[in-house]
N, C-alpha and C positions, 0 to 999 in steps of 0.2 A: 836497633837503636833509633830513637827519634832524630829526625834530621832538623837542621835549623829552619826557621820559618821566615817567610817574607811578609811583612806587614803591609796592609793596603793603604795606610796613611803614614805620613812622616811622624816619627816620634818626637816628643818635646826635647829640647836641649837641656842638659843638666844645669841647674842654677848654681850648685855648689860643686865645683870640680874636685875639691878635696874629699868631700863626702862620696862622690862618685867613685873616686879611686879607692877609698876605704871600703866601699861596698864591693868593688871588684876583688879586692884582697880577701874579704870575708868569704866571697863566693868560692874562690880558689881554695881557701883553707877548708871550707866545708866539703868541697869536692874531693880533696885529698883524703878526708876522713871517711868518705862514703864507701859503700860496697862497690866492687869493680865496675858493674854495668853503669851505675849512676855516675861514678867518677869519670868514666870515659865520655859519657854524654855531656856532663857539666863542663868538662874542659873543652870539648869541641864546641859547645854552645858559646862559651865565653870567648873563644877565638874567632867565631863567625861575626860578620858585620852586623846582622840583625840582632844576634844575641848580645854582643857588646853594647849596642845602642840601647837595648831594652834595660840591661842591668844598670847602665849609667843614667838613663832617664828616670828609673825608679829610685835608685839610691841617691842620686844627686838632687832630687826634688822633694822626696818624702822620707824622712828618717824612719817613720813607722813602717811604711811599706817595704823599705829597704831591708829592715831586720826580718820581716816576714818572708821576703823573697829568699834571702840566704839561709833561712831556717828550714825551708820546705823544698829542697832540691828534688826529691823523688816526685813530689806532687807537681812541681813545675814541669818536670820531664813528661809526666803523664799528660799534662795540659797541652804541651807542645805536640805530643804524639797524637792525641785524640781530638784536639780542638777544644775551644771554650765551651761550646754548647753541650757536647757529649760528656765532657768532664764534669760540668756542673750537674747535669742530669744524674750521672753516676754518683756524685757526692750526695745528692738528696736521697737517692734510692738506698745508698749505704746507711744513711741515718735511720730510715724506716726499718731496714733489715736488721741493723745492729741494736736498735733501741726500741723497736715497736712493742716488745713485750718485756721491757726492762723492769727489773725488780729492785735495783739499787739507785737511790737518788744520786749518790756520789758518782757512779759510773755515767748516769745520764748527764749530769752537769758537766763532767769532763768531756764526754763525747760531743756535746753540743758546742762547747767552747773551742775544741780543736776544729770542728767543722766550720764554725764561724770564721776562725782565723784563715782557714784555707779558702773558703768561699769568698771572703772579702778580698783576699789577694787575687784570686782568679778574676773576680768582677772588675777590680781596679786595673788589672793588666789588660783585660778586654776593652776597658774604657780608654786607658792611656794609649793603647795601640790603635784605637779607632775601629776595632773589630765589631763592637756592639754599639748600636744607637742608644741614646740615653734612656728611652723608654724601656729598652731591654735591660739596661743596668738597674733602673729603679724596680722593674718587675722581678728581677732575680733577687735583689735584696729583700723584697717583700715576700717572695716565696720562701726564702731562707728563714725569715722571722716567723712566718706562718707555720712552717714545719716544726720549728722549735716549740712554739706555743702548743701545737697539737700533741706533740710527744710528751710535753710536760703535763698537759691536762689529762691525757690518757693514763699516764703513770699515776697521777694523783687520784683519779677515779678508781683505777684498779686497786690502789692501796686502800681507799675508803671501803671498797667492796670486801676486800680481804679482812679488814678490821671489823666488819659488821655494822658500820655506820650507814652504809648505803646498800641497797639491793639492786644489783645491776641486771637488767633483762638479758644481756648477752655479755658475759664476762670476757669472752674472747675479743669482743669489740666494745670496750667499756663505754664509749661515747654514745652508742645507740640507745635511745630511750632514757638517757641518764638525767635529762632535765637541766644539765649544766649548759649555760649559754656564755660563750666568750665572743664578744664583738670586737673586731678590729676597727679602730676609729682613725680619723685623720689620714695621714699618708699611708699607713698600713691598710686601711680600708680601701683606699683608692689605688693600691698597688704602686705607690709613688715614693717609697722610702729612699732616703739618702744614706750616705755612708755612716754617719754618726747619729742617725735619728733615734730618739726615744720611740718606743712603740706605745701607743695609747690604746688601752683596753677598757672595756666595761664588762664586769663579771656579774651575771644574773643567774637565778635558778627558778625554774617553774615548779612550784610545789604541787601543782596539779598533775605533773608528770613524774616527779621524783618518787622513787619507792625507797622506803627506809623503815627499819624496825625501831628506830629511835626518833620519832617525829619531834619530840621536845628538843632534840639536839640538832635539828636540821640547819638552823641559821648558823650555829657554831661550826658545823661540819663544812659548810660552804665558805664561811669567812676564813677558816684555816686553809682550805683549798686555795683560795685566792692569794692568801699571804705566801703560801709555799710556791705557788706559780710564779709570783714575783721573785722569790728567792732563786728559783731554778734559772730564770732568765737573766736576772739583774746582778746577783751577788758576784763580787770580784774574788777569784781564786787564783792559784798559781798559773792557771791556764787562761786567765782573763775573764771576760764576761760575754754573754750572748748579745742581748740588747737591753739597754736601760728601759725599764718598764714603768709606766705611769697609769694609775687608775683614777686620776682626778677628773676625768671627763664624765664620771658617773653622776647621777642626779645629786645635787647639793652635797658635794664631797666633804664639806666641813661638818656635816651632821649625820652622815649615813655610813653604814659599815662598808667594808671592801666588797662584799657580795650582797646583792639586793634581790628580794623576791620580784618576780615579773609583775605581779599585780601592783606592788608598791611603785615600781618604775613607771608603769602605765599611768597610775594615778597622778604621779608627779608631773609627767610630761603633759598630760591632758589638762591638768589644773594649774600648774605653776611653771611649766616649761617656757623658756625664753626663746626669742627668735634666733639668737646665736646658737642655741642648742638645737633648734630645727636645722640650722645650717650645718652643724656638726653631724647630725644624723643623716645628712645626704650621703656621706661616705661610709656610714656604718655597714659592716659586713660580718656575718658569722664566720669565724676563722677556726674555732676549735669547739670541742664538746659536742653537744647534741645539735647538729646543724639544722635538723628539721624544726626543733623547738626555736632555734634562733631565727629561722625564716618566718615562723609563725608569729614571733614577737614583732619583727619588723613589719610584717603585713598588718598586724593589729595597730601599729604606730603610724601607718600611712596617712590616715586622716589628719593627724597632728602635723606631720612633716609637709604633706602635699595638700594644701587647702584649695579646693576648686574655686571658692569665692572668697575674696578678701575685701574688707571694708577699708575706708580711707586710713583709719588709725593703724590697721595692720600693715598696710603698704608703707605707711610712713615709718613704722618701726623697722621693717625690713630695710628700708632706705637708710635708717639710722645706723645699721651695722656698718655701712660704708661711711656715712657722714661723721661718725665718731672719729674717723681718721681724717685729719685736716688735709684737704686737697690743695696743694700749692699752685697748681695750674701753671707750672713752668716758671714761676717767679723765684729768683734766688739761685745762686750757684749750688750745685750738689757736690759735697765733698766726697771723694772716692776713698781716701784713707779713713779707716774706722767706720765705713758705711756698713750698716746691717743689711745684708743681701735679702734676708727674709722679711724683716719688719720695717726697714727704712723706706724713705721716699722712693716710689717707683719700683718697689721690691716685689718678691714673689707673693706675699700676702695680698697685695693690691690686685694682682691677677686672679688669685683664688677668690677673693671677695667679689670681684667683678662678675665672675661666673656664678657664684653661689647666690648672690642677691637676685639675679635674673631667674635662676632655677626656682627659688622660693616663690617668686611672684607668678611664674608661668607653668611650673612643673605640675601643679594640680590639674591643669587642663590638658597638658601635653606630656604624656608618659615618656616620650623619647627624650625629654629634657631632665630625666631623673638619674642620669649616669653619675658614676663616682669619680671618673678621671677628668682632669682639668682640660687638657687639650682636645680630646674628642668632644667635650661639651661646648667648647668654643665653636667647633665646626657645626654642631647641632643648632646652637643659637643663631649662627649665621644662616643656616639652611631655613630656619623658621622666620627669619627676618627680624630677629630681636637685636642683632648687631650687624654691622657692615662687614663685608668681606675683607676690607682693609683692616678693620679692628681685629678680626679673626687672625689674619696672617701676621700682623704686627705682634699681637699678644702671644700667639703660639710660638713664634720665633724667639721672642725675648724670654718667654718662660723657660725654654730649653737652654738658652744661653745663661740665664741667671742660675738655673739648676747646676749647670756645669761649673760656674764660679763657686757656688755653694759647696759642691763636691770637692773642688780643689782646696778650698779653705780647710775642709775637714780631713782631707787625705794627709795633710802634712804631718799631723801628730795624733790622728784618731781622736780629735776633740769635738765635743758637741758645741760648735760655735758657728755663727752665721755672719761674723764680722770680719771685714777685710783688715789686714794689718795696718797699724798706724805708721810703721817705719818704712823707709825706702827699701831696705833689704827684703823685708817680708813681702812687700807689694811686688817687688821684682821676681821673687820666687813664684808667686801666684801667676804672674804674667807668663813666665816661662812654662809652667805646667800646662797652661792653656794654649800654648803654641804661639804666643806673641813674641816678637823680637825684643821688646822692652816694656817697661811699665807705662811709658807714655802712650804707646799704641793701645795697650789694654785699657788704660784710664779713659781714653777717648771713646772706645767702643762701649765700655761699661756705662759711662755717663750718657751716651746716646740711647742705650737700652732703657735706662731709668727714665729718661725724658719721654720716650715713646710710651712707656707704660703709664706714666703720670698723666700724660695728655689724654689718653683714652679713659683712664680711671676718673679723672676730674670731669670729663664730659658726660659720664654715665648718668649722673643725677643733676645735671646742670640747672634744671629748673627748681630743684629742691634747695631750701636754705640750709646752710651748713650749721650743724649743731654746735660746732666748736667756735663759731663766730670769728674764725681766723686766728684764734689764740693758740692753736696746735692740737695735737692728738688728745682725745679724751675717750679711751677705749677701756671698757670694764667688762669685756666678755671673757669667758674661760676662767682659769684659776691661776694664771701667771701674769705678773705685772708687765704691762707694755712699756718698754724703755722710753719711748717718746712721750707717753702719758705721764710718766714720773717727772720728766723734764718740764712738761706743761704745768703740772701741779706746783712744781718748784717756782716757776715764773709767776704763778698766781699768788704765791705767798705762803704756801704750805711747807712746813719744815719736815713733816713726816709723810711724804707722799705715798709710800707703800702702805702705811696704815689707812690713809684715806681711800686708796684703791680697795682695800679689804672691806671697809665700811660700805662703800657703794656697791661692790659686788654682792654683799649680804642683802642689801635692799632688793637687788634684782632677783635674788633667789626666792623672793616671796616669803621670807621667814616671818615677816611682820604683816599684820592683818591688812594694812593699807596698801600693800603691794602684792597681794595674793591674786588679784584678778589680772587677766591678760591685758585689759584696757588700762589698768593702773600702771602696769609696768611699761606699756607703750608710751604713756604720757610721762612717766618718770624719765625715760630716755630723752625725751624732748626737753624736759626741765633741767636736767642735771647740769649742763654747761652754765646756764644762767645762775643756778644755785651755787655752783662752785665759784663763779666770779664774785657773787655777792659775799660769800663767806671769806674769800681771799682778800677782800678789802677791809676786813676787821683787823684789830690789833693782834689777836692771837687766833689765826685762822683755824689751825688744827683743833684747838680746844673748843672753839665755837661750834665747829661741825660735829665733833664727837659729843658735845653736850646735846646738840640737837638730835644726834643719833640715840642718845639716852632717852630722849622724849619719844623717839620712834619705837624703841623697845617698850617704853612707857612703864617699866615695872621693876627693873633691877636697881633702881635708884630712887630715893624719896626726894621730892623737891617741894619747897614751900610755895604758897600761892603767888608771892611777889616774884620769885624766880620764874615760875611758869609764865606769868604775864609778860615778863621782860623778854624771855626767849621767843614767845609767840609774836610779840610786837616786832622783834628783829627779823623774824622769818617772813612775815607778811601774809596776807589772806590767801594767796594762791597756793601756798604750800600745805599739803595735807600730811599730818603725822598720825601714826597709830600708837595707841596705848598698849598694844599687845594683849595677851590673854590675861584674865584674872589670875590664872594659875601662876604665871610668871610674876605678877605683881605680889601675890601673897608669898611666893617663895622668896622674893626679894626682901619683903618685910621680915620673914622668918630668919633669913640670913643675917639681918641686922639685929636679931634678938628680940623682936617685938611680938607680943601676943596680939593676935588680930581676930576681931569678930567681924566676919564677912556677911553682908546682906546683899545678895545678888540673885540673879535668876538665869537658868539655862532653859532653852525653849522646849526640849523634849528629851526622852530617855537616851536617844542616840547621842545627842550633843552632851548630855550629862556623862555618858561613858567616855567621850573624848576628853572632857574636862578632867575626870578622875584619872584617865590614862596619862594626861599631861602632868598631873601631880606626881604620879608614880615615876614618870620619866625624870622629874626634877628631884627625885629622892625624897619625896614628901609623903608620909603616911597620912591617912584620914580616918576619922572616927565620928560617931554621932553623939552629940551632947544631949542632955535632958531637955525636953520641950514641955510646954504646958500641956495639961491633960486635953486630949482631943486632937492634938496635932497629927496630921497624916504622915506617920513616921515612914511608911513604905516609900514615900516620895521625897523624904527630907534627909539631907546631909548638911549640917551646919559647919562652917569652916572655923576652926579654932587653932591657935598657936600657943600652947602652954609654954611657960618659961623653961628654958633648957632643953626643949624638944622641938622637932619640926613635924608636928602632927597637925593635919588640916582636914577639914571636911567642907564640902560644898553641898548645896541643896537645890532641889527643883521647887518651883511654885512659891518663890519668895514673896511675890505680891499678895498671894492668898494668906500666907502666914502673917504678913504685916497687917493686913486688913483685919484679921481675926485676933491680933495681939497675942499670937501664940508663942512668940519668942520670949523666953524667960529673961526678965530685966536684969537679974543678977548675973546672967551670962555676959550681957553687954558690959555691965559695970566691972566685971572681972578682967576685961581685956585691956591691953595698953592702947589699942587703936580700934575705933569703929570704922570699917571701910564700907562705904555705900556706893552702889552702882547708880548712876544718874538717871537711867531710864525707868527706875522705880518711882520717879516723881509722878508718873501717870499710872493709874487713875487717882482721883482725889483722895480716896480712902488710904491708898498707899502713902500718899503725900503726908497725910496726918500721922500715919504710923511712923514714917521716917522722922518727922519732927519730934515725935515722942521718943524714938530711939536716940536722936541727937541730944535731947534734953537729959535722958538717963546718963549718956556718956559724959556730957558736960557736968552734970551734977556730981559725978564720981571723979571729976578731974582728968578725964581721958581725952586723948586727941581724936579728932574726926577727920577721916580722909574721904574725898569725894571724887568720882570719875565722871568727867564730862564725856559721855560715851556714845551719844546718839544725836546726829544732826537734826533729826525730826523732833526729838524732845526739846532740843535747844531752841529750835524755831518756835515751838509752841510755848515754852516756859522760860525763855531767855531772861525776861524781866525778873521772874522769881529767883533765878539763879544769881543774877547780878545783885539782887537784894540780899540773898543769903550770904554771898561773899562779902558784901558791904557790912553785914552784921558781925563779920568775923567768926562765923560758926565753923568754918573749915580751916584746919591747920595745914592740910596737905591737899593739893589738887593734882589729879592725873589728867592731863589734857589728851583727848583721844579723838582725832580726826575731825574736831570741830573747833570753832572759835566762839567766844561769847563777847 
């Protein structure tokens, strides 16, 4: 029979004596109903000094853990007998043995949930008893999550192989050569999970590796696999859940499927990836599926994450990751009640960003600075002279302290929260769980920790101007609203701050032409605070910014020339806006029920293919209308929108067609709107043909839309365009990255 244990550290006193007594009563009731050996052990344990202290500490401070403790007497007995380390190792081994070749999703889901409940209890007991340091606690939670994801992915791969949608090179080891990549991100990637963490995953597949008899269904197969992976881990059943699972760290989650081809992901990161995504990739780690393919993907991504040489703009943008968070530099009292331990002033995120910004700047030249774990990287930064030893020690110590506070907050009821209680009773409970005599002592220690972090964080980029100009946080990274940013936007005058966050995040994802280059997004980060302050001073700040965002899209809404001029005058010459793709513009016209005759140009066949792909993605069909005799039909697709349909065509070589007057005039006259791309004003022959097309449309009583689409053309022909606008020839203007 296991004997009572002696703990190396004093156990916390129970906050709620009544709950502690109730927990002891439940323990004895469960013991009385257990089989003889467990009953004898449980009664002896409850009568022992260390046993009684543990039961009261758990049940008197955490209702969630208290219920788990009294529900799992045989498992607690085994833990006491074998110790925390051996029992945890046996639990992980039993998962692999029991579900490594699982055929039933229901059995797998049930087994993972029972194991999660027991592992969470064991880890919490080791933590509360002081038997495990915090890095061992976070590491064990991460190992548990990783094991669950691996078993789930292997089950789904095996199922796909048996269904004939995938051909597995080694069905007994379905992950080998499967081409499935599951990256653990954030705290899972860094082996730093807390008790109620989400697990952040990115699911990819390498179609150069995947073997399948159904190549046309490949995307559907992996999207379904990703969806079922989330279900296995995340769905709540009678046994609870394993880990809440989030796939939103994948490239541009608002417009991409749950599982993404490797080539598409590489193209996104190399062309449109943001610096906060570079920071996120520091912690990326293959955790399930084809680990070799995952390692190859991360190796391919290294030049994107770890740049050996960075120009001023790139360094400024890395700095802006930090500077979006307003550094208070010690000014103002920090409220303890209701403070967000993760995101608030002096919180965990400031320590993580402190490390990651230095890694992004220096990691390209010094591979030893590319580690995933926060505290070891503080040591490496100090060893390389990037930070002082005093900063290393202070931030490392406060990191673990703040993580302990975060764990205590989450232990109470297994809630995904990072916020300290607002009420006296709740704060007192947290203080007791952490071993403080009362909430006053805890509050003093907590406030001191935040001030230490804040001081080092604010000093990190002391020479760099703050993006927020002292107005508060303006953080638009990731896919979740930053609470302090919502408050800042409210103070600036925005009534719908969450909508504004979504708009600005969309800009940063490079969905619009003006923000697709790395340099443009770096400048956008610098301009955003001033832009928000300017819009906040208008009478209807939300509507003003969203109207401007409509100009940025440039296509899904028609505006008249007067409104375009007014909006541009309000925004000023320093702001660049994008008109978006012609495909979007034309789809917007089609959605409004307009027939549109489009005269524009795509540079080559490859871009032409992109354009027609965009049309299909927008649900728009395209066809070729009749041209005059001699037109080069192999290179021509004219864009048309007949009434009641959304059929469109684009074409290459528009200048040539205009010069040769090969476009049938009755086709223009039959449209509701003639839409002209501004860059066709050059050369002179095209200019004459455009005037002729405008005359035809005007003679038929049709509207004429015009895109100011090219700064070079505007520079050369600005006087012409101003004259044309003055003549009233254009009913609709699409302003696109230029001013006239």
